[in-house]
C-alpha positions in Angstrom: -17.7 -1.6 11.9 -19.8 1.1 10.4 -20.7 1.4 6.7 -18.4 4.4 6.4 -15.4 2.3 7.3 -16.4 -0.8 5.3 -17.2 0.9 2.0 -13.6 2.2 1.3 -12.2 -1.2 2.1 -14.6 -2.9 -0.3 -13.7 -0.3 -3.0 -10.0 -1.0 -2.5 -10.5 -4.7 -2.7 -12.5 -4.4 -5.9 -9.9 -2.2 -7.5 -7.1 -4.6 -6.5 -8.9 -7.5 -8.0 -9.4 -5.7 -11.3 -5.7 -4.9 -11.6 -4.7 -8.5 -10.8 -7.1 -9.9 -13.4 -5.5 -7.8 -16.2 -2.0 -8.7 -15.1 -2.8 -12.4 -14.9 -4.2 -12.6 -18.4 -0.9 -11.5 -19.9 1.5 -13.1 -17.4 2.3 -16.1 -19.6 2.6 -17.3 -23.2 1.1 -20.5 -24.5 3.6 -22.5 -26.6 3.5 -25.5 -28.9 6.0 -27.4 -31.0 7.0 -25.3 -34.1 5.5 -28.0 -36.4 2.1 -27.8 -34.8 -0.1 -26.0 -37.4 -2.3 -24.4 -34.7 -2.0 -20.6 -34.6 -4.8 -19.9 -32.1 -7.1 -21.8 -29.8 -9.9 -21.0 -27.3 -9.7 -21.0 -23.5 -12.1 -23.9 -23.5 -9.9 -25.9 -25.8 -6.8 -25.2 -23.7 -8.7 -26.1 -20.5 -9.8 -29.3 -22.1 -6.2 -30.1 -23.1 -4.8 -29.5 -19.6 -7.6 -31.4 -17.9 -6.9 -34.2 -20.4 -10.4 -34.2 -21.8 -9.1 -33.4 -25.3 -6.8 -36.2 -26.5 -5.9 -35.2 -30.1 -5.1 -32.0 -32.0 -7.1 -31.2 -35.1 -4.1 -32.3 -37.2 -4.3 -35.7 -35.5 -1.3 -35.7 -33.1 -1.7 -36.6 -29.4 -2.1 -33.6 -27.1 0.7 -33.6 -24.5 0.1 -30.8 -21.9 2.9 -29.9 -19.5 2.4 -27.9 -16.3 4.9 -25.8 -14.3 5.7 -26.2 -10.6 2.6 -25.6 -8.4 4.4 -22.8 -6.5 5.3 -20.8 -9.6 3.7 -17.5 -10.4 3.3 -18.5 -14.0 1.3 -21.6 -13.0 -0.9 -19.4 -10.7 -1.6 -17.0 -13.6 -2.2 -19.8 -16.1 -4.6 -21.8 -13.8 -6.6 -18.7 -12.8 -6.8 -17.1 -16.3 -7.2 -20.2 -18.5 -8.6 -23.0 -16.3 -10.7 -20.7 -14.2 -9.5 -22.3 -11.0 -6.6 -21.8 -8.6 -3.7 -24.2 -8.4 -5.1 -26.0 -5.3 -8.4 -26.7 -7.0 -6.6 -28.2 -10.0 -4.4 -30.3 -7.7 -7.5 -31.5 -6.0 -9.2 -32.3 -9.3 -6.1 -34.5 -10.3 -6.1 -36.3 -7.0 -9.7 -37.3 -7.5 -9.0 -38.4 -11.1 -5.9 -40.3 -10.1 -7.4 -42.2 -7.1 -10.5 -43.1 -9.1 -8.4 -44.5 -11.9 -9.5 -42.0 -14.5 -6.2 -40.3 -15.3 -2.9 -38.8 -14.3 -2.0 -35.1 -14.3 0.3 -33.5 -16.8 3.9 -33.6 -15.8 5.1 -30.7 -13.7 8.4 -29.2 -14.7 10.4 -26.8 -12.6 11.2 -23.9 -15.0 10.4 -22.2 -18.3 13.5 -23.7 -19.8 12.3 -27.3 -18.9 8.9 -26.6 -20.4 10.5 -25.2 -23.6 12.7 -28.3 -23.9 9.7 -30.6 -23.4 7.6 -28.8 -26.0 10.4 -28.6 -28.5 11.0 -32.4 -28.1 7.3 -33.4 -28.5 5.3 -32.4 -31.6 2.0 -32.7 -29.7 3.1 -30.8 -26.6 1.5 -27.7 -25.2 2.8 -25.6 -22.3 3.1 -22.1 -20.9 6.0 -20.0 -20.0 6.5 -16.6 -18.4 6.8 -13.5 -20.6 10.5 -13.2 -19.9 11.3 -16.7 -21.3 13.6 -16.7 -24.3 12.0 -18.9 -27.0 14.0 -20.9 -29.5 12.9 -21.4 -33.1 11.7 -25.0 -32.1 8.6 -23.7 -30.3 6.0 -21.1 -31.2 3.5 -19.0 -29.3 -0.2 -19.5 -30.0 -3.0 -17.1 -29.2 -5.8 -17.9 -26.7 -9.1 -16.5 -27.9 -12.2 -16.2 -25.6 
């Protein structure tokens, strides 16, 4: 292939990835129990919670992360945007952790509604849901700062 044929393809690929990145960043909402005093957190803190490196909230409660089904679009968006890895890489991480005896992954639930119920039932829980999810007053959205 000549450079004249490759250059437009590279440009299209670059533009497509830029658009995807922006959509991914806003494709989910991070939620916690309504009694959790946290209003905002950083990407590093969220990543630490979901990789179970952070065990306690600043208010002292136990951090209880909950994931969505590995095949869901919201999990793909969350993993890429917040954890900086794709779902397969996160699954691989947890397989290594589990088989080496260092930990177990967060529970995987099948829908936004199941995540909402889990978070509403556990004061230390943290989860993510799609933008279309209807949120009850028993959970609240927290911001993710860089």
